[in-house]
N, C-alpha and C positions, 0 to 999 in steps of 0.2 A: 504493499499500500506505499501511495506516495506522500509524503508530507510537506508542509509548509518549508518554504524556502526563503532568505532573505538576501538578498545582493545590496551590498554597501556600497554607498558615495563615502568618501573619507574628510577631507578637509570640510569643514563645517558642518559635519553630519555626525562623525563617530569622533573628530579631535577638534580644538581650536585652536586656529591656525593664524587669523586674523593679522595677530601683530606682527608675526612673521611676513605675511603677504603684504603689509603695509610699508614695513622696509624695504621690502624688495622692488616693488613699485616706484617708491619715492628715489631709490638708489638708479633704476632703470632710468627715470625721466631725468635725472641729475646727468648721468652719463651720456645720455645720447643730447643733453642739453636741448630739451624740450620743456616747453612751459606746461606747468601742471596746475590744474582745478581738483584740490584733494577732495572736495566736496564732491564735484562730480563723480571722480575717477572711483571713490568707495563706495559711492552709492550704486554706480553702473556695475562693479563686480558681485556686490550682494543681488541686484535684480537679474544679471545675466551672469557672466562668468571672467575668469581671467581670460581664457584662451579669447573669447569674444572681444575682450579689450585689445588684445594683443594684436588680434586681426585688424582690427580699426587702426591702430597706430602704424602697422605695416601697411596698408594700403595708404593712411594719410602720409606718411615720411619716406614712402618708395624705400622700406627697407624689410627684406625675407622677414616672412614671420618666422620661420625656423630660426631665425639668429635671435630674435628676441625671446622665444621660447626658449632657446638654449640657454641665454643668460636668465630668465625666469628660474627655471628650473635648477641651475646650478646656484643660484643665490640663495633660493628658497631650501635647497637643501644643506646648505650651509647654516641653516638656522633652524634645523630640525630641533636640537634642543630647545626651540621656544613652544615647541608643539606639547599641549596637554589634554586629555579626555572631555570630552564636552559634559554636563552634569546628565548622571544616570545611565552613561554608556554601560559601565559595568555591569550594573544591574540586570540592563536590559540584555545583556550578552547573557550572563549567568542566567538568566530567565529560559532566553534559547536554548542554554545547552541542557536544562533541565526537561525541557517540552520536547527535545529532539528536533526542533528545527535547525537547518543545516544554514550557515552562513558564509557567504561570499564578500570579496570587496572586488568593486571594479572601479577604479580612479584614473583620472590624468596626472597623479603625481608619480615620481619616479622610483627606480629599485630601491630607493632608502626606504620607501614606505615599511616593508616587512621589519627592519631595524626599529624604527618608532613602534610599530605594532609591540616587538619584543620588549623594548626600553617600559613601555607603557603597562607592560603585565597581560595585554589582551590577544596575543598573536596564536593561541591555542584554540580559540574560538572559530577559527576559520578554515575552511578546508582549502580554499585556493584566495590566492590574491592576484588581481589582476592589474598591472600598471602600465604606465606609458612605455617601460622598457619591453611590455608584450608586442608591440607594435599594431597595436589595432586599430580603425580609423578611429577619432576623437567622437566622443559624445558630441551633438544626439542620435550619431550612428550607432546601431544596435550590435556592431559587430562583437563586441566582446562579452554583450548579454547573450546574444544566440550561441557563442563557444562555450559559455557555462551551463545554458539550458541544454545543448545537445550533448557534450560531454559526460553531464550529470543525469541526464535522463530525467531533468525537472519537469514539474507539472507546471504548466503554464496558469492555470486556473488557481495556482497556489503558490505562485512565486511572485514577491514583491521588490521592487528598487526604491532602497530609503535614501532620500538626498533632501538638498537642501535648495536647490536652485530649479530655474524652470527648464534647463537643460535635462536634467535629471528626469522629471516628468516627460520630457518627450522622449527621452531615450527609454522608457520603460514603455511608453506609447507603441512608439516604432518597433519594441521587440515583442508586443504583443502581452506584456503582464500588467500587472496594477502596480501603482506608484503610491508610496508615502512621502510626505515632506513636510517637511519643518516651516517653509515660508510661504509654499504656492497654496492658492486657495482650493478649496474642495470642488470636486467637480465628479462626472462621471468616471473619470479614468486614475483619479488622485483623492487620497485620504489626507486632510492637513494633521499634524500634530503639533503640540505645543512645545513639547520636549520628549524624550526617547521613553521615559517612564511611562507614557502612553501606550508603547509596545507590548507593554506588562499588562494593562486595561483591556487592550482591543484583543489579544491574542490569549489573553488567560484563561478563556474558558474552552478553547481549543481542545 
């Protein structure tokens, strides 16, 4: 019998990395000597994503997107020590373990993701961790999720992508699975939660 499975986003969902991301973006603008409207930039990445911001900057300044992405990833990884768990993350993961819910991660963060998970003491909760190092097309393309669905024969009717951005809802929709999101509104394809403790409330009766 197939059971519920969770595919998690990383930054902003399981961990709080805003301060590190903020430092990196300020450094990026300074390095390229671009004027920075901090209110716009940080509102944009919360509503959209860092990747989308980098794509805009690449187009506006005629700089290769991959160059900006490489800069961002390198500098973010240098600040991995600043990353901490979001409230209720460990309790939610412990709950999934007790209920036999299988957990995966699909994130745009790089190969150091696994080291961060180990430092935070939650690496044991995940069957597989997919990062940018795996080379899948970036979200909202569903290639990474489809890989996990196929490899582990996950039931789409009982699979959820848990995230905090609009593209997280979109990638779930494109993969044909449900979405749980910390910021995006309730819809026919998404359940909005206030924090990760609601995972326990929602699935406590499963």
